[in-house]
ZAZA-970187 format. One line per field, with one value per atom (N, C-alpha, C): residue number from 1; residue in three letters; x, y, z. Coordinates in pm, whole numbers, plus 32768, in hexadecimal, padded with zeros to 4 digits. Example, Ala and Ser with C-alpha at 12.3 -4.5 7.8 and 13.67 -1.06 7.14 Angstrom:
% ZAZA-970187
pos: c(1,1,1,2,2,2)
code: c(ALA,ALA,ALA,SER,SER,SER)
east: c(8527,84CE,8528,8505,8557,850A)
north: c(7DC7,7E3E,7EB6,7F1F,7F96,8003)
up: c(830C,830C,830C,82C4,82CA,8313)
END
This chain:
% ZAZA-970187
pos: c(1,1,1,2,2,2,3,3,3,4,4,4,5,5,5,6,6,6,7,7,7,8,8,8,9,9,9,10,10,10,11,11,11,12,12,12,13,13,13,14,14,14,15,15,15,16,16,16,17,17,17,18,18,18,19,19,19,20,20,20,21,21,21,22,22,22,23,23,23,24,24,24,25,25,25,26,26,26,27,27,27,28,28,28,29,29,29,30,30,30,31,31,31,32,32,32,33,33,33,34,34,34,35,35,35,36,36,36,37,37,37,38,38,38,39,39,39,40,40,40,41,41,41,42,42,42,43,43,43,44,44,44,45,45,45,46,46,46,47,47,47,48,48,48,49,49,49,50,50,50,51,51,51,52,52,52,53,53,53,54,54,54,55,55,55,56,56,56,57,57,57,58,58,58,59,59,59,60,60,60,61,61,61,62,62,62,63,63,63,64,64,64,65,65,65,66,66,66,67,67,67,68,68,68,69,69,69,70,70,70,71,71,71,72,72,72,73,73,73,74,74,74,75,75,75,76,76,76,77,77,77,78,78,78,79,79,79,80,80,80,81,81,81,82,82,82,83,83,83,84,84,84,85,85,85,86,86,86,87,87,87,88,88,88,89,89,89,90,90,90,91,91,91,92,92,92,93,93,93,94,94,94,95,95,95,96,96,96,97,97,97,98,98,98,99,99,99,100,100,100,101,101,101,102,102,102,103,103,103,104,104,104,105,105,105,106,106,106,107,107,107,108,108,108,109,109,109,110,110,110,111,111,111,112,112,112,113,113,113,114,114,114,115,115,115,116,116,116,117,117,117,118,118,118,119,119,119,120,120,120,121,121,121,122,122,122,123,123,123,124,124,124,125,125,125,126,126,126,127,127,127,128,128,128,129,129,129,130,130,130,131,131,131,132,132,132,133,133,133,134,134,134,135,135,135,136,136,136,137,137,137,138,138,138,139,139,139,140,140,140,141,141,141,142,142,142,143,143,143,144,144,144,145,145,145,146,146,146,147,147,147,148,148,148,149,149,149,150,150,150,151,151,151,152,152,152,153,153,153,154,154,154,155,155,155,156,156,156,157,157,157,158,158,158,159,159,159,160,160,160,161,161,161,162,162,162,163,163,163,164,164,164,165,165,165,166,166,166,167,167,167,168,168,168,169,169,169,170,170,170,171,171,171,172,172,172,173,173,173,174,174,174,175,175,175,176,176,176,177,177,177,178,178,178,179,179,179,180,180,180,181,181,181,182,182,182,183,183,183,184,184,184,185,185,185,186,186,186,187,187,187,188,188,188,189,189,189,190,190,190,191,191,191,192,192,192,193,193,193,194,194,194,195,195,195,196,196,196,197,197,197,198,198,198,199,199,199,200,200,200,201,201,201,202,202,202,203,203,203,204,204,204,205,205,205,206,206,206,207,207,207,208,208,208,209,209,209,210,210,210,211,211,211,212,212,212,213,213,213,214,214,214,215,215,215,216,216,216,217,217,217,218,218,218,219,219,219)
code: c(MET,MET,MET,LEU,LEU,LEU,GLU,GLU,GLU,VAL,VAL,VAL,GLU,GLU,GLU,ALA,ALA,ALA,GLY,GLY,GLY,ASP,ASP,ASP,ALA,ALA,ALA,VAL,VAL,VAL,VAL,VAL,VAL,ASP,ASP,ASP,VAL,VAL,VAL,GLY,GLY,GLY,CYS,CYS,CYS,GLY,GLY,GLY,ALA,ALA,ALA,GLY,GLY,GLY,ARG,ARG,ARG,ALA,ALA,ALA,GLU,GLU,GLU,ALA,ALA,ALA,GLU,GLU,GLU,LEU,LEU,LEU,VAL,VAL,VAL,GLU,GLU,GLU,ARG,ARG,ARG,GLY,GLY,GLY,VAL,VAL,VAL,THR,THR,THR,ALA,ALA,ALA,VAL,VAL,VAL,GLY,GLY,GLY,VAL,VAL,VAL,ASP,ASP,ASP,PRO,PRO,PRO,ASP,ASP,ASP,GLY,GLY,GLY,ARG,ARG,ARG,MET,MET,MET,LEU,LEU,LEU,ALA,ALA,ALA,VAL,VAL,VAL,ALA,ALA,ALA,GLY,GLY,GLY,SER,SER,SER,ARG,ARG,ARG,TRP,TRP,TRP,PRO,PRO,PRO,GLU,GLU,GLU,VAL,VAL,VAL,ASP,ASP,ASP,PHE,PHE,PHE,ARG,ARG,ARG,ARG,ARG,ARG,ALA,ALA,ALA,GLY,GLY,GLY,ALA,ALA,ALA,TYR,TYR,TYR,GLY,GLY,GLY,LEU,LEU,LEU,LEU,LEU,LEU,LEU,LEU,LEU,ALA,ALA,ALA,ASP,ASP,ASP,ASP,ASP,ASP,SER,SER,SER,VAL,VAL,VAL,HIS,HIS,HIS,GLY,GLY,GLY,TYR,TYR,TYR,ARG,ARG,ARG,ALA,ALA,ALA,ASP,ASP,ASP,LYS,LYS,LYS,ALA,ALA,ALA,PHE,PHE,PHE,HIS,HIS,HIS,GLU,GLU,GLU,LEU,LEU,LEU,ALA,ALA,ALA,GLU,GLU,GLU,PRO,PRO,PRO,GLU,GLU,GLU,ARG,ARG,ARG,ALA,ALA,ALA,LEU,LEU,LEU,ALA,ALA,ALA,GLU,GLU,GLU,ALA,ALA,ALA,GLN,GLN,GLN,ARG,ARG,ARG,VAL,VAL,VAL,LEU,LEU,LEU,VAL,VAL,VAL,PRO,PRO,PRO,GLY,GLY,GLY,GLY,GLY,GLY,ARG,ARG,ARG,ILE,ILE,ILE,VAL,VAL,VAL,LEU,LEU,LEU,VAL,VAL,VAL,GLY,GLY,GLY,GLN,GLN,GLN,ASP,ASP,ASP,TRP,TRP,TRP,ASP,ASP,ASP,ILE,ILE,ILE,PHE,PHE,PHE,VAL,VAL,VAL,ILE,ILE,ILE,ASP,ASP,ASP,SER,SER,SER,ASP,ASP,ASP,ASP,ASP,ASP,PRO,PRO,PRO,GLY,GLY,GLY,LEU,LEU,LEU,THR,THR,THR,ARG,ARG,ARG,THR,THR,THR,ILE,ILE,ILE,VAL,VAL,VAL,HIS,HIS,HIS,ALA,ALA,ALA,ARG,ARG,ARG,ALA,ALA,ALA,ASP,ASP,ASP,MET,MET,MET,ALA,ALA,ALA,ALA,ALA,ALA,GLY,GLY,GLY,PRO,PRO,PRO,ARG,ARG,ARG,ALA,ALA,ALA,ALA,ALA,ALA,ARG,ARG,ARG,ARG,ARG,ARG,TYR,TYR,TYR,ARG,ARG,ARG,ASN,ASN,ASN,LEU,LEU,LEU,LEU,LEU,LEU,LEU,LEU,LEU,LYS,LYS,LYS,VAL,VAL,VAL,GLY,GLY,GLY,PHE,PHE,PHE,SER,SER,SER,THR,THR,THR,VAL,VAL,VAL,THR,THR,THR,VAL,VAL,VAL,GLU,GLU,GLU,VAL,VAL,VAL,GLN,GLN,GLN,THR,THR,THR,GLY,GLY,GLY,VAL,VAL,VAL,PHE,PHE,PHE,THR,THR,THR,GLY,GLY,GLY,THR,THR,THR,PRO,PRO,PRO,MET,MET,MET,LEU,LEU,LEU,PRO,PRO,PRO,VAL,VAL,VAL,LEU,LEU,LEU,LEU,LEU,LEU,GLY,GLY,GLY,ILE,ILE,ILE,ALA,ALA,ALA,GLU,GLU,GLU,GLY,GLY,GLY,ALA,ALA,ALA,CYS,CYS,CYS,SER,SER,SER,THR,THR,THR,GLY,GLY,GLY,ALA,ALA,ALA,ILE,ILE,ILE,THR,THR,THR,PRO,PRO,PRO,GLU,GLU,GLU,GLN,GLN,GLN,ALA,ALA,ALA,ASP,ASP,ASP,GLY,GLY,GLY,TRP,TRP,TRP,ALA,ALA,ALA,ALA,ALA,ALA,GLU,GLU,GLU,GLN,GLN,GLN,ARG,ARG,ARG,ALA,ALA,ALA,ARG,ARG,ARG,ALA,ALA,ALA,GLU,GLU,GLU,ALA,ALA,ALA,ASP,ASP,ASP,ARG,ARG,ARG,LEU,LEU,LEU,PHE,PHE,PHE,LEU,LEU,LEU,ALA,ALA,ALA,LEU,LEU,LEU,PRO,PRO,PRO,MET,MET,MET,PHE,PHE,PHE,VAL,VAL,VAL,ALA,ALA,ALA,SER,SER,SER,ALA,ALA,ALA,THR,THR,THR,ALA,ALA,ALA,PRO,PRO,PRO,ARG,ARG,ARG)
east: c(863B,85D6,85D4,85D8,8620,8694,86E2,8764,87B6,879F,87D2,885A,8886,8920,8921,895D,89B0,898A,8959,8948,88D6,8885,881D,8791,873A,86B8,8638,85E8,857F,851E,849A,83F2,83D1,83A3,833E,829C,824E,81D1,8162,8126,80CF,8125,817E,81F9,81C8,815E,8114,8175,81BD,81E1,8278,82B0,8312,8378,8364,83D1,8430,83D6,844D,84A3,84A0,84FF,8555,855C,85CD,861E,85DF,862F,8681,8649,8689,8709,86F6,8762,87D2,8794,87F3,8863,8838,8864,88D0,88C8,88FE,88A7,8845,87DE,877A,8765,8712,8686,8659,85CF,8565,84D5,847B,840B,83C5,8347,82CD,828E,81FD,8182,812A,809D,8037,7FB0,7F61,7F36,7F5E,7F13,7F7C,7F47,7FB9,7FB7,7F58,7F84,7FE9,7FDE,8059,80C0,80C9,814D,819F,8125,818D,8198,816C,81BB,8231,8253,82BC,831B,830B,8348,8391,8324,8356,83C0,83B1,8421,84AD,84AF,8522,851C,853C,8531,8582,85E7,8631,8623,85A8,8585,8521,8505,84F2,8427,83AC,832E,8305,829C,8254,81A5,8164,80D3,8092,8085,8053,8039,7FFD,7FC7,7FD9,7FC7,801A,801D,7FBF,7F88,7FFC,8012,8070,80E1,813E,81D2,8209,81F7,826A,82D5,82D6,8382,839E,842D,8429,845F,8441,845A,8509,84EE,857C,85C0,8596,85D8,85EC,85AD,85AF,85F2,863B,8682,8617,85B5,855B,8500,8480,8400,83B9,8378,8350,82A8,825E,81EB,81B5,81A9,818A,80DC,80B2,8023,7FC8,7FEB,7FC3,7F40,7F50,7F1C,7E79,7E50,7DDC,7D89,7DC7,7D8F,7D73,7D9C,7D98,7D4D,7CDB,7C86,7CCF,7D25,7D4A,7E08,7E17,7E9E,7EFE,7EDE,7F1B,7F67,7EE8,7F26,7F97,7F94,8017,8063,8069,8112,813E,80C3,8118,8147,8136,815E,8205,81E1,8258,82CA,82A7,82F4,8326,82EA,8314,83A2,8365,83DD,8448,8444,84D4,8516,85A5,85FE,85E7,8635,862B,8677,8653,8667,8643,8623,85DE,85AF,858E,854D,84AC,8457,83ED,83CF,8398,8382,82F0,827D,8207,81F4,81A8,8193,80EE,809C,803A,7FF1,7F48,7EFC,7E9A,7E5D,7DF5,7D62,7D2D,7CC3,7C71,7C3F,7BF5,7C23,7CAC,7CF0,7D23,7CBE,7CE8,7CBD,7D0F,7CFB,7CF2,7C62,7C44,7BE5,7C23,7BD4,7B70,7B1B,7A72,79FE,79C3,7963,78D5,78F0,78A3,78EF,78FD,7963,78E7,78A0,782E,7822,7816,7816,78B3,78EE,7990,799B,798A,7977,792C,78D4,7878,78AD,78E2,790C,79C8,79FF,7A6F,7A64,7A04,79E5,799B,795B,7908,7972,79DE,7A38,7A95,7AAE,7B22,7ABC,7A36,79F8,79F6,7A08,7A23,7AB0,7B02,7B8D,7B58,7BC6,7BAF,7BF6,7C4B,7C98,7CA7,7C5D,7C69,7CD8,7CD4,7D22,7D6B,7DC8,7E1D,7EAD,7EB2,7F19,7F39,7EA9,7EDB,7EF4,7ECF,7EEF,7F7B,7FAD,8043,808F,809B,80DA,80BC,8058,8006,7FCD,7FD5,7FD1,8065,80DB,8158,8168,813A,815B,812C,80A0,8063,8083,80AF,811A,8180,81B8,8256,82BC,82D6,8323,8366,83B9,840D,8430,8475,84B2,8442,83B5,8373,8368,8389,8366,830F,82E8,8286,8271,8290,8264,8212,8200,81A2,81CB,81B2,81EB,8181,8161,80F0,8109,80CA,80D8,8083,809A,8032,801B,7FD1,7FA5,7F4E,7F57,7F33,7F08,7F20,7F48,7EBF,7EB5,7E75,7E85,7F11,7F22,7EC4,7EBD,7E5E,7DDA,7DAC,7CF1,7CCF,7D1D,7CCE,7CD5,7CF5,7D26,7C88,7C6F,7BF9,7B70,7B81,7B07,7AEF,7B4B,7B26,7AF9,7B11,7AFC,7A3F,7A38,79A1,7967,79C1,7951,793C,799F,7990,792C,78EE,78BE,781B,7818,7783,7785,77E3,77A1,7783,77A3,7780,76D1,76AF,763E,7635,76A7,76D6,768E,76A4,76A4,7633,7609,75A5,7624,75EA,762E,763B,75DC,75ED,7646,7631,76B1,7744,7738,77C8,7804,77A2,77D4,77EB,7799,77AF,781A,783B,789F,791F,7929,7994,79A2,793B,7922,7973,7964,79C6,7A59,7A72,7AFF,7B35,7AF2,7B4A,7B49,7AF5,7AFF,7B47,7B68,7BCE,7C61,7C87,7CEA,7D23,7CB2,7CBA,7D17,7CBF,7CFD,7D5F,7D84,7DF9,7DD8,7D74,7D33,7D22,7D42,7D51,7DB3,7D70,7DBB,7D89,7E05,7DFC,7E60,7E61,7EC0,7E92,7F08,7EFC,7F69,7F59,7FCB,7FED,8075,8085,80CB,80A9,80EE,8153,81AB,822A,8256,8241,826F,8302,8329,83C8,83B4,83FA,8415,8464,8494,84FF,8494,84C9,8488,84C5,846B,84B3,8532,85C6,860B,860A)
north: c(7F7A,7F0C,7E8F,7E8B,7E09,7DC8,7E28,7DFA,7D7F,7DBE,7D72,7D99,7D56,7DA8,7D72,7DC4,7DBF,7D22,7CE5,7C53,7C0B,7C56,7C04,7C23,7BE6,7BD7,7C1A,7C5D,7C7D,7C9B,7C4E,7C68,7CC7,7D31,7DA9,7D63,7D5E,7D21,7DAA,7D9F,7E1F,7EB2,7E5D,7EB9,7F5C,7F44,7F82,7FC2,8022,807A,8050,801E,800A,806E,80D8,8133,80CB,808E,8039,7FD3,7FA4,7F3A,7FA1,8017,805F,808E,80AC,80EA,805D,7FD9,7F8F,7F44,7F3F,7F3C,7F72,801E,8054,8059,8007,7FDB,7F53,7F05,7E9D,7E2A,7E32,7DE7,7D88,7CFE,7CC6,7CCE,7D39,7D39,7CD6,7CCF,7C98,7CD1,7D1E,7D70,7D04,7CFD,7C9B,7CD9,7CC4,7D3A,7D13,7CE6,7CB6,7D06,7D8A,7DD2,7DE0,7D9E,7D9A,7E23,7E70,7F0C,7F3B,7F50,7F91,7F37,7EA8,7E85,7E9A,7EC7,7F09,7F76,7FC7,8030,8026,7FDB,7FBF,7F9B,7F2C,7EEA,7F62,7FB5,800B,8055,80B7,80EB,80C1,8048,7FEA,7F42,7F35,7ED1,7E6D,7E7D,7E36,7DE1,7E28,7DD8,7D65,7CE3,7C74,7C8E,7CCC,7CF8,7C72,7C44,7BCE,7BE0,7B9F,7BD9,7B6F,7B6B,7B0B,7B56,7B06,7B45,7B12,7B75,7B49,7AB1,7A53,79EB,7967,79D0,7947,79C9,79AA,7A1B,79B2,795F,792E,790D,78F7,7908,789A,786B,77E2,77F5,778B,7791,77BE,7802,783D,7885,78F9,7928,79A1,7A14,7A82,7AAF,7B02,7B5A,7B92,7BC1,7C52,7C40,7C4A,7C62,7CF5,7D42,7DC7,7DC8,7E35,7E2C,7EB7,7F2D,7F9E,7FC0,7FD8,7FF8,7F96,7F0E,7E93,7E42,7E4B,7DCC,7E1D,7E8B,7EA2,7E4E,7E2E,7DDF,7D5D,7D16,7C8B,7C4F,7C07,7BFB,7B80,7B32,7AD6,7B08,7B7A,7B93,7B13,7AA8,7A58,79D3,79E7,799C,79CB,7A5F,7A91,7A91,7A75,7A80,7A0E,7998,790E,78F1,794D,7959,7993,79FB,7A58,79F1,79A7,7942,7901,78B5,784D,787C,78D9,7915,796A,797C,79BF,7968,79A3,794A,7945,78CA,78C6,793B,798D,7A02,7A8A,7A7B,7AE8,7B4B,7BB6,7C23,7C71,7C69,7C9A,7D34,7D79,7E0B,7E11,7E49,7E82,7EE4,7F59,7FD4,7FF2,8033,8062,80C8,80D0,812D,80D0,810B,80C9,8110,80EE,8146,8181,8168,81A7,8215,8246,829F,8312,837A,83CD,8464,849D,850F,856F,85AC,8616,8686,8719,8743,87B4,879A,87BD,87FC,8853,888B,8836,87BF,872B,86C8,86C7,8661,85AF,85D3,8571,84FD,8570,854A,8536,8577,852D,84CD,845D,840C,8390,83BF,835B,8334,83D1,8386,8352,8358,830D,8286,8257,81E7,8196,81E4,818A,8174,81D2,81B3,8150,812B,80D1,8039,805D,7FD0,7F9E,7FD2,7F9F,7F71,7F5F,7F04,7E94,7E33,7DB9,7DBE,7DE3,7DDC,7E77,7ECB,7F55,7F65,7EF3,7F29,7EAB,7E86,7E31,7E7D,7EEE,7F3B,7F1D,7F44,7F4A,7EB7,7E38,7DBF,7D6E,7DC5,7D9E,7D43,7D8A,7D56,7CBC,7CC6,7C46,7BE2,7C2C,7BAB,7B7F,7BC2,7B88,7B41,7B51,7AE8,7A75,7A95,7A0E,79B3,79B7,797A,7948,7970,794B,7980,7A2D,7A9D,7A95,7AD4,7B20,7B87,7BD0,7C6E,7CDC,7CA4,7CF5,7D92,7E02,7E85,7ECD,7F4F,7F83,803B,804D,80F3,8136,81A4,81E7,8266,828F,832F,836B,83CC,841C,84B5,84A2,84E9,857B,85C8,864B,86BB,8688,8703,874C,87D4,883D,8879,8867,8895,8840,8872,8878,87E6,87B9,8726,869A,869D,8641,8657,86A9,86C8,863A,8625,85AB,855A,8539,84A2,84B1,854B,855A,857C,858E,856B,84FC,84A6,8400,83B6,83EA,83B0,83BF,8447,8461,8413,842B,83DB,8341,830E,8268,826D,8291,82B6,82CA,8313,8335,82A5,825C,81EB,8181,8181,8116,8151,81B8,81D7,8209,81FC,8254,82E4,8330,83C1,83C1,843B,8476,84C0,84B7,84F4,8599,85AC,865A,865F,85FD,8602,8615,85BB,859C,8613,8660,86ED,8754,8761,87D8,87B5,8729,8713,873B,8705,871C,879C,87EE,889D,88C0,88CC,88F4,88C6,8849,8803,8877,887E,88F4,8974,89CE,8A39,8A4F,89C0,89AA,89CE,8971,899E,89EE,8A30,8ABD,8B59,8B21,8B8A,8B3F,8AF7,8ABE,8A7D,8A4D,8A20,897C,891F,88BE,885E,87F3,87A7,8708,86D3,865A,8606,85BF,8570,84E2,84C3,8404,83B1,839F,82FA,82A7,829C,8204,81A7,8139,80BE,80AB,806D,8024,7FB2,7F3F,7EC6,7EAE,7E4D,7E06,7D8C,7CEA,7C8D,7C50,7BE7,7B73,7ADE,7AC9,7A4C,79CC,7969,78DF,78DC,788F,784F,77B6)
up: c(8248,8295,824D,81B3,818A,81BA,81B5,81EB,8175,8104,8080,8068,8024,7FE8,7F47,7EE2,7E76,7E52,7E04,7DD7,7E1D,7E8F,7EA3,7E3D,7E72,7E37,7E6C,7E4A,7E9D,7E26,7E78,7E1E,7E4A,7DF1,7E35,7DEF,7E2E,7E24,7E46,7DC1,7D89,7D55,7D05,7CE0,7C76,7C7A,7BF8,7BA1,7B79,7B2A,7B2E,7B7F,7B8B,7BC8,7C12,7C4F,7C99,7CFE,7D75,7D4B,7CE7,7C82,7C58,7C29,7BE9,7C48,7CBC,7D67,7D64,7D48,7D8E,7D4B,7CD9,7C61,7C60,7C75,7CBA,7CF0,7D6A,7DCA,7DC4,7D4E,7D40,7D4F,7D78,7D93,7D0E,7D0E,7CD7,7CCF,7C88,7CAF,7C62,7C97,7C64,7C6E,7C37,7C29,7C09,7C68,7C58,7C5C,7BE8,7C14,7BA1,7BDF,7B87,7B0C,7B2F,7AB1,7A57,79C5,795C,7959,793A,78E7,7930,79CA,7A43,79E6,79E8,79D8,7943,78E1,785D,7878,78D9,78C6,7911,796A,79C6,7978,793B,78BA,785B,7829,77C7,77F8,7882,78C4,78CC,792C,7947,7906,78B7,7850,788A,78EC,791C,7998,79D1,7A1C,7A37,7A49,7A45,7A9D,7A52,7A72,7A53,7AA2,7AAD,7ACD,7A97,7A70,7AE7,7B68,7BD9,7C3C,7C93,7D1F,7D76,7DD7,7E95,7EAE,7E8F,7EB5,7E66,7E03,7DB3,7D6A,7D8E,7D4D,7CCD,7CB8,7C3B,7C68,7CE5,7D06,7D3C,7D32,7D75,7E35,7E59,7ED8,7F0F,7F6A,7FD8,7F12,7EF8,7E4C,7E87,7EF8,7EE3,7F7A,7F88,8016,8067,7FFE,8048,7FDE,8040,7FE7,8056,7FE8,7FF8,7FBE,8026,7FDE,8008,7FA5,7FB1,7F9E,8013,7FDA,7FA8,7F9D,7F87,7FAB,803E,80C0,80A2,80B4,8098,8029,7FCF,7F4F,7F76,7FE7,7FFF,8072,8055,808D,80F0,80CA,811F,812C,8185,81A3,81E5,8248,8234,81E4,8185,810B,80E0,80AD,8071,80D6,813C,8191,8182,816B,8195,80EC,808E,801D,8039,8061,8080,80CD,8139,816C,8133,80A9,8061,8017,7FC7,7F55,7FB5,8039,8072,80C0,809F,80D9,816B,81BD,824F,8275,82C6,82FB,82BA,824C,81BE,81FA,81D8,8230,81CB,821E,81E6,8201,81AB,81EE,81B0,81F0,81A9,81CD,8175,819B,8172,81D9,8163,81D5,81D6,8201,8235,82A4,82D7,82B9,8281,8238,8262,82B7,833B,835D,8369,838C,8332,8323,82B8,8317,8340,838B,8339,8323,82CC,8313,82FB,8323,8321,8333,82E2,832C,82EE,8339,8376,8370,836A,8383,8419,842F,8420,8446,8457,83C5,8364,82B0,82B5,82BF,827F,82EB,835B,83AE,8339,8319,82C2,8236,81FA,817C,8192,81F5,821F,8201,8287,828F,823F,81DD,8178,80F0,80D4,8094,80AE,8152,8171,8152,815F,813B,80C8,8064,7FC6,7FCE,8034,8019,802B,8019,804F,80D9,8100,8175,819D,81C9,81FB,824D,828F,8349,8353,82D2,82F8,831E,8304,832A,83C1,8415,84A5,84DA,8473,849E,846D,843E,83F5,8456,84EC,8540,855C,85AD,85B7,853A,84D7,8466,8448,8467,8443,849B,8524,8585,8579,8563,8554,84D1,849C,843C,843C,8495,84BB,84A6,8492,8494,8508,8516,85A3,8578,85DD,85D3,85AF,85C7,85A5,85BB,8544,8571,852E,858A,853B,855A,850C,851D,84B8,84F9,8492,8460,83F1,83D1,8370,83C1,839C,832B,82AA,8250,828A,8277,829D,8215,81CB,8139,8154,80FA,8119,8087,8027,7F9A,7F32,7EB5,7E5E,7E33,7E3D,7DDE,7E37,7ECB,7EEF,7EE4,7EB4,7E86,7E25,7DFB,7DA4,7DD9,7E61,7ECC,7F18,7F4C,7F8E,7F3E,7EB8,7E74,7E2E,7E3B,7E2F,7E8A,7F19,7F87,7F63,7F45,7F69,7EFF,7E69,7DF3,7E36,7E74,7E94,7F1A,7F5A,7FEF,7FA6,7F2E,7EC2,7EA6,7E73,7E00,7E70,7ECA,7F29,7F5F,7F5D,7F8C,800C,8043,80E3,80F5,807B,8073,7FFE,7FEA,7F7A,7F03,7E99,7E41,7E71,7EB9,7EDC,7F3E,7F9F,8001,7FC1,7F69,7F26,7EE9,7E99,7E5F,7EC9,7F35,7F6C,7FCF,8004,803D,7FB6,7F70,7EF5,7EF3,7EF0,7EBD,7F22,7FBA,8046,8013,8010,8004,7FAE,7F17,7EA9,7ED6,7F36,7F50,7FCB,803D,8079,803D,7FB7,7F61,7F48,7EF0,7ECE,7F4F,7FA2,7FEE,804A,8043,807A,80FB,80F7,818A,819B,813C,8120,817D,81C8,8230,8232,8215,81F2,826B,82B8,8303,8320,82AD,8297,82CF,834E,8391,8312,830B,82A9,831F,8331,8375,831A,834C,832D,8379,8353,8393,836A,83B9,8382,83D7,83A3,83FC,83BA,83F7,83D0,83CA,8342,831B,8389,83A1,83FF,83BF,8411,83D0,83D1)
END
């Protein structure tokens, strides 16, 4: 979707531990990883010292105008209170006709099987409200069009998880909801116990839609 070739430059916003940079470099692309978390950048730099990692946020990428051919942000925009500002910065650093790809989840949409759907709904929505932009993913298309990107496409790919590796994710959602006061500690413990029992009995079920948007910068 980035439509880049060997020798092109791509910035990865919210790069974390840098796996995407490694994959880009393998394709001959010049990768720049940007993240505000210095600890994550230290891990990334130790793994791939040949990659350019920079400590910066989405609103100020520390890159020159028209300096990259591609911009990617994977599970980052839900942390932004001002996504339009981040997209304006994306336009600034992208060459005319450059490509942007955004990937993320809508934090209001966790499809979880539970004996108590009402409590589950409360837990999911309470955890969503902890994010700065929990519904950014459903806004990708309109946000990109609003700031002037063209050829905008959006697709949704849903992961289905039934095993124990996703149990910590579910428990974390309940802990988050409890921390906001939306549910009591007893409700959180009971819901977590049910999900643990489901995991042990191979009855855990989580479906998680991921939104993937791509667009072209103005020429």
